[in-house]
C-alpha positions in Angstrom: 111.1 129.8 120.1 112.3 130.0 116.5 110.2 128.8 113.6 112.2 127.2 110.9 109.5 126.3 108.4 105.8 126.6 107.9 103.7 125.4 105.1 100.1 126.0 104.0 99.1 128.2 106.9 101.8 130.9 106.8 99.6 133.3 104.9 95.8 133.7 104.7 94.5 132.3 101.5 92.1 134.1 99.1 89.2 132.1 100.5 90.1 133.0 104.1 90.3 136.7 103.2 86.9 136.5 101.5 85.5 134.8 104.7 87.0 137.6 106.8 85.3 140.3 104.7 82.1 138.3 104.8 82.1 138.3 108.6 82.7 142.0 108.6 79.7 142.7 106.4 77.5 140.3 108.4 78.4 141.9 111.6 76.8 145.0 110.2 73.6 143.0 109.5 73.8 142.7 105.7 75.3 140.4 103.2 77.9 141.8 100.8 76.7 142.6 97.3 79.1 140.1 95.7 77.6 137.2 97.7 74.1 138.4 96.9 74.9 138.2 93.2 76.6 134.8 93.6 73.6 133.4 95.4 71.3 134.7 92.7 73.5 133.2 90.0 73.4 129.8 91.8 69.6 129.9 91.9 69.5 129.8 88.1 70.6 127.3 85.5 71.7 127.9 81.9 68.1 128.7 80.7 67.4 131.2 83.5 65.1 128.7 85.2 65.5 127.9 88.9 67.2 124.6 89.7 65.1 124.5 92.9 62.0 123.3 91.2 59.9 123.7 88.2 57.1 126.1 87.1 55.5 128.7 89.3 56.6 127.3 92.6 60.3 127.7 91.9 59.8 131.1 90.3 57.9 132.2 93.4 60.6 130.8 95.6 63.3 132.8 93.8 61.3 136.0 94.4 60.8 135.0 98.0 64.5 134.4 98.5 65.3 137.7 97.1 62.9 139.5 99.4 64.3 137.7 102.5 67.9 138.4 101.5 67.2 142.1 101.1 65.1 142.6 104.2 66.4 140.4 107.0 69.5 141.0 109.0 71.9 138.3 110.1 70.5 138.5 113.6 66.9 138.1 112.4 67.9 135.1 110.3 69.4 133.4 113.4 66.3 134.3 115.4 64.1 132.6 112.9 66.2 129.5 112.9 66.4 129.3 116.7 62.7 129.8 117.4 61.9 127.0 115.0 64.4 124.6 116.6 67.0 124.7 113.9 70.8 124.8 114.4 72.6 128.1 114.1 76.1 126.8 114.5 76.6 126.2 110.7 79.0 128.6 108.9 77.4 132.0 108.5 77.3 131.8 104.7 74.8 128.9 104.9 72.4 130.5 107.4 70.6 132.6 104.8 69.8 129.6 102.6 68.6 127.6 105.7 66.3 130.5 106.7 64.9 130.9 103.2 64.1 127.2 102.9 62.5 127.1 106.4 60.2 130.1 105.8 59.0 128.9 102.4 58.8 125.1 102.7 58.6 124.6 106.5 60.9 123.7 109.3 63.0 120.5 108.8 62.6 117.6 111.2 65.7 116.1 112.8 67.7 113.4 111.0 66.0 110.0 111.4 69.4 108.3 111.9 71.2 110.4 114.5 68.7 113.3 115.3 71.2 115.8 113.8 70.2 118.8 111.7 69.6 118.5 108.0 71.1 121.0 105.5 70.8 121.4 101.8 74.0 120.5 99.9 74.7 122.1 96.5 71.0 122.3 95.6 71.0 118.6 95.0 70.2 116.8 98.3 69.7 117.3 102.0 72.4 115.8 104.2 72.8 115.6 108.0 75.4 117.6 109.9 75.3 115.3 112.9 77.3 112.3 114.0 76.5 108.6 114.0 79.2 108.1 116.7 82.5 109.7 117.8 84.1 107.9 114.8 81.8 108.9 111.9 79.7 111.8 110.8 76.2 111.0 109.7 75.8 109.6 106.2 72.0 110.3 105.8 71.0 112.0 102.6 67.7 112.5 100.8 66.0 114.7 98.2 62.7 114.7 100.2 63.5 115.6 103.8 61.0 115.2 106.6 59.4 118.5 107.6 57.4 119.6 110.7 53.6 119.5 110.1 53.1 122.8 112.0 53.0 126.5 111.2 56.4 128.2 111.0 57.1 130.3 114.1 57.8 134.0 113.3 59.7 136.2 115.8 58.2 139.5 116.8 61.0 141.4 115.2 59.9 140.2 111.8 56.1 140.4 112.3 56.3 144.2 111.7 58.9 144.0 108.9 58.2 144.9 105.3 57.9 141.3 104.3 55.8 140.0 107.2 52.8 139.5 105.0 54.9 137.5 102.5 56.3 135.3 105.2 52.8 134.7 106.9 51.5 133.5 103.5 53.7 130.4 103.9 53.0 129.7 107.5 50.2 127.2 107.0 51.6 123.7 106.2 48.7 123.0 103.9 49.7 125.8 101.5 53.4 124.8 101.2 54.7 123.5 97.9 57.1 120.5 97.9 60.7 121.5 97.2 62.2 119.9 94.1 65.9 119.9 94.1 68.1 120.0 91.0 68.9 116.8 89.3 71.9 114.9 90.7 72.5 113.7 87.2 74.0 117.0 86.2 77.6 116.8 87.4 78.6 120.2 86.2 75.8 122.2 87.8 76.9 125.7 88.7 80.4 125.2 87.2 82.2 127.4 84.7 84.8 125.3 82.7 87.4 126.4 80.3 88.8 124.3 77.4 92.2 124.4 75.7 94.1 122.6 73.0 93.2 119.8 70.6 90.9 117.4 72.6 89.6 114.1 71.3 86.3 115.9 70.5 85.8 119.4 69.2 85.3 122.3 71.7 81.8 122.8 70.3 81.0 119.1 71.1 82.2 119.5 74.7 80.4 122.9 75.1 77.1 121.2 74.3 77.8 118.3 76.6 78.9 120.6 79.5 75.8 122.8 79.1 73.5 119.7 79.0 75.1 118.6 82.3 74.5 121.9 84.0 77.7 123.8 83.4 79.0 126.6 81.2 82.1 127.1 79.1 84.3 130.1 79.3 86.9 131.2 76.8 89.1 132.6 79.6 90.3 131.1 82.9 88.9 134.0 84.9 86.4 132.6 87.5 86.4 129.1 86.2 86.3 125.8 88.1 89.1 124.2 86.1 90.9 124.2 82.8 90.5 121.0 80.6 93.5 120.4 78.3 95.0 117.9 76.0 98.0 115.9 77.4 99.9 117.2 74.4 99.8 120.7 75.8 101.9 119.6 78.7 104.5 118.1 76.4 104.6 121.4 74.4 105.0 123.4 77.6 101.5 124.9 77.4 100.2 128.2 76.2 99.8 131.4 78.1 96.3 130.3 79.0 97.6 127.3 80.9 100.4 129.3 82.5 97.8 131.8 83.7 95.7 129.0 85.2 98.7 127.5 87.0 99.7 131.0 88.3 96.1 131.3 89.7 96.2 127.9 91.3 93.4 126.6 89.1 93.2 122.8 88.5 94.4 121.8 85.1 92.9 118.5 84.2 92.6 115.9 81.4 89.6 115.3 79.3 89.0 112.1 81.2 87.6 114.2 84.0 84.7 115.3 81.8 84.1 111.7 80.6 84.2 110.1 84.0 82.0 112.8 85.6 79.3 112.3 83.1 79.5 108.5 83.2 79.2 108.5 87.0 76.7 111.4 87.1 78.8 113.2 89.6 81.7 115.6 89.4 84.9 113.6 90.1 87.7 114.9 92.3 89.7 117.3 90.1 93.0 116.4 91.8 92.8 112.8 90.5 92.9 114.1 86.9 95.6 116.7 87.4 98.1 116.9 84.5 100.5 119.7 85.5 101.0 120.3 89.2 104.0 118.0 89.3 105.7 120.7 87.3 105.5 123.0 90.3 108.4 123.3 92.8 106.5 121.3 95.5 105.5 118.4 93.3 102.3 116.9 92.2 100.6 117.0 95.6 97.7 114.7 95.0 96.6 112.6 98.0 96.9 108.9 97.3 93.2 108.3 98.0 92.4 110.6 95.0 94.8 108.9 92.6 94.3 106.0 90.2 95.1 102.8 92.1 97.9 101.9 89.6 99.6 105.3 90.0 99.2 105.1 93.8 100.8 101.7 93.7 103.8 103.0 91.8 104.3 105.8 94.3 103.8 103.5 97.3 106.4 100.9 96.2 109.0 103.6 95.4 108.3 105.6 98.6 110.7 105.4 101.5 109.2 104.9 105.0 109.5 108.3 106.7 109.1 107.1 110.3 110.1 103.5 111.2 108.8 103.3 114.8 108.5 105.0 118.2 112.1 106.2 118.1 112.1 107.1 114.4 112.8 110.8 113.6 110.4 111.8 110.8 112.4 112.0 107.6 111.0 115.4 106.5 112.6 117.1 109.5 116.0 116.5 107.9 117.4 116.2 111.5 118.5 112.6 111.3 121.7 113.7 109.5 122.5 116.0 112.3 122.2 113.2 114.9 118.6 114.0 115.8 116.9 111.6 118.3 113.4 111.5 119.8 113.3 113.4 123.1 112.8 111.1 126.1 112.1 112.2 129.7 110.8 110.3 132.8 110.2 107.2 130.7 108.2 109.0 128.0 109.1 109.2 124.3 107.8 112.4 122.8 106.8 111.0 119.4 103.1 110.6 118.5 101.2 109.6 115.3 97.5 110.1 114.8 94.9 109.1 112.3 91.3 110.1 111.4 89.0 108.6 108.9 85.5 110.0 108.8 83.7 108.6 105.8 80.7 110.8 106.5 82.8 113.8 105.8 85.1 112.1 103.3 88.0 113.0 105.6 91.2 110.9 105.8 94.2 112.5 107.4 97.2 111.7 109.5 99.2 113.8 112.0 102.8 113.6 113.3 104.1 115.3 116.5 107.7 115.0 117.7 110.2 116.5 120.1 113.7 116.0 118.8 117.0 116.5 120.4 119.9 117.5 118.2 123.6 117.7 119.4 124.7 121.3 120.2 121.2 122.7 119.4 118.0 123.5 121.2 115.1 121.1 121.5 113.1 120.9 118.2 109.4 120.4 117.8 108.0 119.0 114.6 104.3 119.1 113.6 102.7 117.8 110.4 99.0 117.3 109.5 97.6 116.3 106.1 96.8 113.6 103.6 99.2 110.9 102.4 100.8 112.1 99.2 99.6 115.7 99.6 102.6 117.3 101.2 102.2 120.7 99.4 98.9 121.2 101.1 100.0 119.7 104.5 100.2 121.9 107.6 103.9 121.5 108.6 106.2 123.3 110.9 109.6 122.8 112.7 110.4 125.0 115.7 113.3 125.4 118.0 112.6 125.8 121.7 115.1 127.2 124.2 112.9 126.3 127.2 112.5 122.5 127.5 109.6 122.7 130.0 107.7 125.1 127.7 108.3 122.7 124.8 106.9 119.8 126.8 103.8 121.8 127.8 103.2 122.9 124.2 103.5 119.2 123.1 100.9 118.2 125.7 98.7 121.1 124.7 98.9 120.1 121.0 98.1 116.4 121.9 95.0 117.5 123.7 94.0 119.8 120.9 94.4 117.0 118.3 92.7 114.2 120.3 90.7 115.8 123.1 92.6 113.7 125.6 95.6 114.3 127.9 99.0 113.2 126.9 100.4 111.5 130.0 97.5 109.1 130.7 97.7 108.0 127.1 101.5 107.5 127.0 101.8 105.8 130.4 98.5 103.8 130.6 97.1 103.9 127.1 94.0 105.6 128.4 92.1 107.3 125.5 88.6 108.2 124.6 87.8 108.9 121.0 86.1 112.4 120.6 84.0 113.5 117.6 86.1 115.1 114.8 89.3 114.5 116.7 92.3 112.3 115.7 93.0 108.9 117.3 96.6 107.9 118.3 98.4 105.2 116.2 100.3 103.4 119.0 103.7 102.8 117.5 106.1 100.2 119.1 109.7 100.7 119.8 111.3 98.9 116.9 112.0 99.2 113.2 109.3 98.5 110.6 110.2 96.0 107.8 109.7 98.6 105.1 112.7 100.3 106.6 114.7 97.6 108.5 114.4 94.7 106.0 116.9 94.3 103.1 116.5 96.8 100.2 116.8 95.7 96.6 120.4 96.7 96.4 121.3 94.7 99.5 119.7 91.4 98.5 122.4 90.1 96.2 125.3 90.9 98.5 123.5 89.4 101.5 122.8 86.1 99.8 126.3 86.0 98.3 127.9 86.2 101.8 125.4 83.8 103.4 126.8 80.5 104.8 123.5 78.7 104.4 122.7 76.4 101.5 122.2 78.6 98.5 118.5 77.6 98.0 117.7 78.2 101.7 119.7 81.5 101.6 117.6 82.7 98.7 114.4 81.7 100.5 115.4 83.5 103.7 116.4 86.5 101.5 112.9 86.7 100.2 111.4 86.6 103.7 113.9 89.3 104.9 113.5 91.6 102.0 111.3 94.7 102.0 109.5 93.8 98.8 107.0 91.2 99.9 105.9 93.4 102.8 105.7 96.6 100.7 103.5 94.7 98.1 101.3 93.2 100.8 100.6 96.6 102.5 100.2 98.3 99.1 97.6 95.7 98.0 95.7 96.2 101.2 95.9 100.0 101.0 97.7 100.1 104.4 100.9 101.5 103.0 101.2 105.1 104.2 104.9 106.1 104.1 104.3 108.5 107.0 103.0 105.8 109.5 104.7 102.6 110.5 101.7 100.2 110.1 104.1 97.3 110.5 105.4 98.4 113.9 102.4 98.7 116.1 102.1 97.8 119.8 100.3 94.7 120.9 97.8 97.0 122.7 96.9 98.7 119.4 96.6 95.4 117.5 94.3 94.2 120.4 92.2 97.3 120.0 91.8 96.6 116.3 90.9 93.0 117.0 88.3 94.0 119.6 86.7 96.5 117.2 86.5 93.8 114.5 85.0 91.2 116.8 82.5 93.7 118.2 81.3 94.6 114.8 81.1 91.0 113.6 78.7 90.2 116.4 76.7 93.3 115.5 76.4 92.2 111.9 75.1 88.8 113.0 72.4 90.2 115.2 71.3 93.4 113.5 68.0 93.8 111.7 68.7 97.2 110.3 68.1 97.8 106.6 68.4 100.8 104.2 70.1 103.9 105.4 70.3 102.7 109.0 72.3 99.7 107.8 74.5 101.9 105.6 75.2 104.1 108.7 76.2 101.1 110.7 78.7 100.0 108.1 80.0 103.5 107.6 80.5 103.9 111.3 82.6 100.7 111.6 84.5 101.5 108.4 85.5 104.9 109.7 86.6 103.4 113.0 88.5 100.6 111.3 90.4 102.9 108.9 91.2 105.3 111.8 92.8 102.5 113.7 94.6 101.1 110.6 95.3 104.2 108.5 94.6 103.4 104.9 95.6 105.3 101.7 92.4 104.1 100.1 89.7 103.9 102.8 86.3 102.6 101.7 82.9 102.1 103.1 82.5 98.4 103.6 79.1 97.0 102.7 78.9 93.3 103.3 80.6 90.3 105.0 82.8 89.5 101.9 84.3 93.0 102.0 84.6 92.7 105.8 86.6 89.5 105.4 88.9 90.9 102.7 89.5 94.4 103.9 89.2 94.0 107.7 89.7 90.4 108.9 92.3 89.3 106.3 94.0 92.7 106.4 94.3 92.6 110.2 95.9 89.1 110.1 98.4 90.3 107.5 99.3 93.5 109.5 99.6 91.4 112.7 102.0 88.9 110.9 104.0 91.7 109.4 104.5 93.2 112.8 105.9 89.9 114.0 108.2 89.9 110.9 109.4 93.5 111.8 110.4 92.4 115.3 112.3 89.3 114.0 114.1 91.0 111.1 115.0 94.2 113.1 117.5 96.5 111.5 119.3 95.1 108.4 120.1 98.5 106.9 123.8 98.2 107.8 126.7 96.2 106.4 125.5 92.9 104.8 129.0 91.3 104.9 128.5 89.9 108.4 125.9 87.4 107.1 122.6 88.8 108.5 120.6 86.1 106.7 122.2 83.4 108.8 121.6 85.4 111.9 117.8 85.8 111.1 117.6 82.1 110.1 119.0 81.1 113.6 116.5 83.4 115.3 113.7 81.5 113.5 114.5 78.5 115.6 113.9 76.0 112.9 115.6 73.8 110.3 114.8 74.4 106.6 116.2 72.2 103.9 115.5 71.9 100.2 114.2 68.6 98.9 116.1 66.6 96.4 113.9 66.6 93.2 114.5 62.9 92.8 113.2 62.1 96.3 109.9 60.3 96.9 108.6 63.2 99.0 109.3 65.7 96.2 107.6 63.5 93.6 104.6 63.0 96.0 104.2 66.7 96.5 104.4 67.5 92.8 101.8 64.8 92.1 99.5 66.2 94.8 99.8 69.7 93.4 99.3 68.6 89.8 96.3 66.5 90.6 94.4 69.0 92.8 95.3 72.2 91.0 93.0 74.3 88.7 94.2 77.5 87.0 93.9 80.8 88.8 91.8 83.0 86.5 92.5 86.8 86.2 90.2 88.5 83.8 90.3 86.2 80.7 93.7 84.8 81.4 94.3 81.5 83.2 97.5 80.9 85.2 99.1 77.6 85.8 102.0 77.0 88.2 105.4 75.6 87.9 107.2 74.1 91.0 110.5 75.9 91.6 111.5 74.2 94.9 110.1 72.4 97.9 111.4 73.1 101.4 111.1 70.8 104.3 110.4 72.7 107.6 111.2 71.5 111.1 110.3 74.3 113.6 110.8 74.3 117.4 107.8 76.6 117.8 105.2 74.0 116.6 104.6 70.4 117.6 107.1 68.0 116.2 106.0 65.4 113.6 106.4 62.7 116.1 104.0 64.5 118.5 101.5 65.0 115.6 101.8 61.3 114.7 100.5 60.3 118.1 97.2 62.1 117.3 94.3 60.5 115.4 93.0 61.1 111.9 96.0 62.9 110.4 95.8 64.5 106.9 98.3 66.3 104.7 96.5 69.5 103.6 97.2 72.6 101.6 97.2 76.1 103.3 97.2 79.3 101.4 99.3 82.2 102.6 100.7 85.5 101.4 104.4 85.5 101.3 104.3 88.4 103.9 102.7 86.1 106.4 105.1 83.2 106.1 107.8 84.3 108.5 105.3 84.5 111.3 103.9 81.0 110.4 107.4 79.4 110.5 108.4 81.3 113.6 105.4 80.8 115.8 103.1 78.4 113.9 99.6 78.9 112.6 97.1 81.2 114.4 93.3 80.6 114.1 91.2 82.9 111.9 90.6 86.1 113.7 86.7 85.9 113.5 83.7 84.0 112.3 82.0 85.1 109.0 79.8 83.2 106.6 82.5 83.3 103.8 85.2 80.8 102.8 88.2 80.9 105.2 86.1 82.3 108.1 83.0 80.1 107.9 84.0 77.8 110.7 85.0 80.5 113.2 88.4 80.9 114.9 90.1 77.9 113.3 93.1 77.0 111.3 91.6 76.3 107.8 93.2 74.1 105.2 92.0 72.4 102.0 92.6 69.2 100.1 92.8 71.2 96.8 96.0 73.0 95.8 93.7 75.2 93.7 92.2 76.7 96.9 95.6 77.5 98.4 96.9 78.9 95.2 94.3 81.7 95.3 95.9 83.1 98.5 99.5 82.6 97.2 98.7 84.4 93.9 98.9 88.2 94.2 99.3 89.8 90.8 100.5 89.0 87.3 103.6 91.1 87.7 104.6 89.3 90.9 104.3 85.6 89.8 106.3 84.0 92.6 104.5 82.6 95.7 104.5 79.8 98.3 102.0 77.1 99.1 102.1 75.5 102.5 101.6 71.8 103.2 100.7 71.0 106.8 99.9 67.8 108.7 96.6 68.3 110.6 95.0 66.0 113.1 91.2 66.3 112.7 90.6 64.4 115.9 88.4 61.4 116.7 85.2 63.1 115.6 84.8 65.0 112.4 81.6 67.0 111.7 80.6 67.7 108.1 78.9 70.9 106.9 77.4 72.0 103.6 76.5 75.5 104.9 78.0 77.9 107.4 77.3 76.6 110.9 75.1 78.9 112.9 77.1 78.4 116.1 80.8 78.2 115.7 81.5 78.9 119.4 80.5 75.4 120.4 82.9 74.0 117.7 85.7 76.2 119.1 85.1 75.2 122.7 84.8 71.5 122.0 87.6 71.6 119.4 85.7 69.3 117.1 87.3 68.6 113.7 85.2 70.0 110.8 85.0 69.3 107.1 83.2 71.8 104.9 81.9 70.0 101.8 82.5 71.9 98.6 81.0 71.8 95.1 84.2 69.9 94.0 85.9 67.1 95.8 89.0 65.0 95.3 88.4 61.5 93.9 88.6 59.3 97.0 89.6 56.2 95.2 93.0 57.9 94.4 93.8 58.9 98.0 96.8 57.2 99.6 98.8 57.1 102.9 102.1 58.8 103.5 104.6 58.0 106.4 102.4 55.0 107.4 99.3 56.8 108.8 99.1 60.3 107.3 96.4 60.5 104.7 97.1 62.3 101.5 93.7 63.2 99.8 95.3 63.4 96.4 92.8 62.8 93.7 91.3 64.3 90.5 88.9 67.2 91.3 85.4 66.0 90.4 81.9 67.5 91.0 80.4 66.6 94.3 76.7 66.1 95.2 76.8 69.5 97.1 76.1 71.8 94.2 74.7 74.6 96.3 77.6 74.7 98.8 79.2 78.2 99.3 82.6 76.4 99.1 84.1 75.5 95.8 86.5 73.0 97.3 86.5 71.1 100.6 87.8 72.9 103.6 89.0 71.5 106.9 88.9 73.3 110.2 91.2 72.6 113.2 90.5 74.5 116.4 93.7 73.7 118.3 96.8 75.1 116.5 98.8 72.4 118.4 97.1 69.8 116.1 98.8 71.3 113.0 102.3 71.3 111.8 103.8 73.0 108.8 105.7 70.3 107.0 106.6 71.7 103.5 106.8 75.0 101.7 106.2 74.7 98.0 107.8 77.5 96.0 105.8 78.1 92.8 105.7 80.5 89.9 102.4 81.4 88.3 102.5 81.4 84.5 100.2 82.1 81.6 100.2 78.5 80.5 96.7 77.3 80.8 96.6 74.3 83.2 100.0 73.0 82.4 102.2 72.2 85.3 105.9 72.3 84.7 108.4 70.6 87.1 111.6 72.7 87.0 114.7 70.5 86.7 117.8 71.5 88.5 120.4 73.3 86.4 
């Protein structure tokens, strides 16, 4: 076996060496002097007063801690913890603090959420070291932990020690003081910070601010937490002080880190404020979840997808150029991707494992584990293996190490059991994800120029077959890791996601949990969700609105993008052979642009103008201009003649991201994935439309720098019976089973006297938006729910452009 490259773990770091020395000292029964002085320093703040409490109690505790540290061995410390029912599996460097706390304040009870063990974190709060489930570590935290109301048990080995009388003094629960932790409002507690350059405020000003917030200021970079500099220092190339900090690997951050940390009363991640590490050979190396969203978006849109699917050789191996292919044997492809998101531990990582064959070379094994965007700190290696069987065994061993499961049962039967603190496989499909296979920006013009379709239709298909709309959609959802093909997942994986979502939706409806138990429930699902759909910006969901936006809607978009990936396939090659016409034919539909003098076009523009209200972003209101209207006749959905045979037909607006359109045209509408008491999901698993273009426009509008979008007009049959609601129905399953047409009454309605009929018997609810009598409705506009997709048909696609023009609607004339 030959190792080509290793990163991050090739040499033991300074911290690892320190831990090695620490273990050596502790094996001899004593703590090293350096750690003793560090622990003593941590017990005091700037004024020499303990941060553990106030007055005599904290002073007494400091003396007590000193005595315990000097007189008890590591073995005795473990014995005290064990006999009092405390966990001894924590890192050795924390055992002393646990023992001191126990002997002085009393033994801690188990976590009330998960029955795990409580530990003190940074002298600010107690947290739990247990797990809510296999997906998420416990999120319990408190400044006043529950303690056992019983005397502390003292081992015989300590009863005869020099400090036995001191320890016995605190055995009685009645004589124990209450531990008061340091204020969480001091974000720089225990930190040494160095300042450099001309900042917006004087160094003296910042020195006072830092000291008031628990920190200290040093004139050198020796032993400091970070160096705060002016951005101008970067432009000037920096001083010797900054160079020294960079050589030592110290974070060099902007002044904004100080400001934000004080405003949020918590030290912010240093890497998010880094100003110089992109000057290093390996790049900036800041994981995307730590970056400002706007900077992350720029990186995402410019990033190239590194692995397009199950057969995609990971780009960083650099083996594609040598003809590298994923190794396949006995029907198994040796290419696995994994994800873990544990919000309880603030952990969000991915992992890649591949066996790659290269012509005239040995079998290659590639392994990478880290955070998106943080390549310099990723664990990465590429190895050559002469023995094929040995390489396969090592691959299977690594799979089991990463997941806690065996490789073959997973790869053949998709059998997997999530294990605590282990990765979960992202089940990639055998295809090419749209961020790789769709047309790139440089191909778009050539592709449309050589297309035999009508020029308007060609431009429309070009949009649907281009990478851009899919990149933007995934970026906006935070599901855009360049290392994982989130748009090329198997149906099995998507089904697993859907089942997890539906299971949690039912739990939300029935739970009576509040407070930290409710927070734990949401954190557990969020960790599970963002492990299944790896996010560059995972978040702890808190309510049904966030569940709708970041789980239900996100899942529907990922599902539709996966359909687009399969239809578009690989368009990376020559565009002279008219790939747009080929994809258009695969759609199995007829799309034509409406004449702007036609009655249908005029009707649609009138319907839009009459029922539209500006989309408001901050203080700016956006109107729309109609660019084109496309008539759609798809073979995948009921024909207009079939729909016309059904009763109670209405022409309604449907909102959709551009990234979802290809799937809608190709296979028709799908019902909402779940039932939630929020607009769009209020009526359960139904196709939801509106009589207000204003409602659909909210979905079509994405951002001010991407003003183009599409609104869908569909003919829907509401059936013989229509049930009206002003509040979310308690039981949507009955509606789904009986397929009863539903109308949700909003706070605004279209003026009924202005409605008219189209194509003989299709109602067009076109009328001015006026206040309704339902002022307390959760819906702003009327919504219509149809439970059988076969009762809906996409009829028109309205291409619009959002413009900062108030409420003015402009009809674009043909050139």
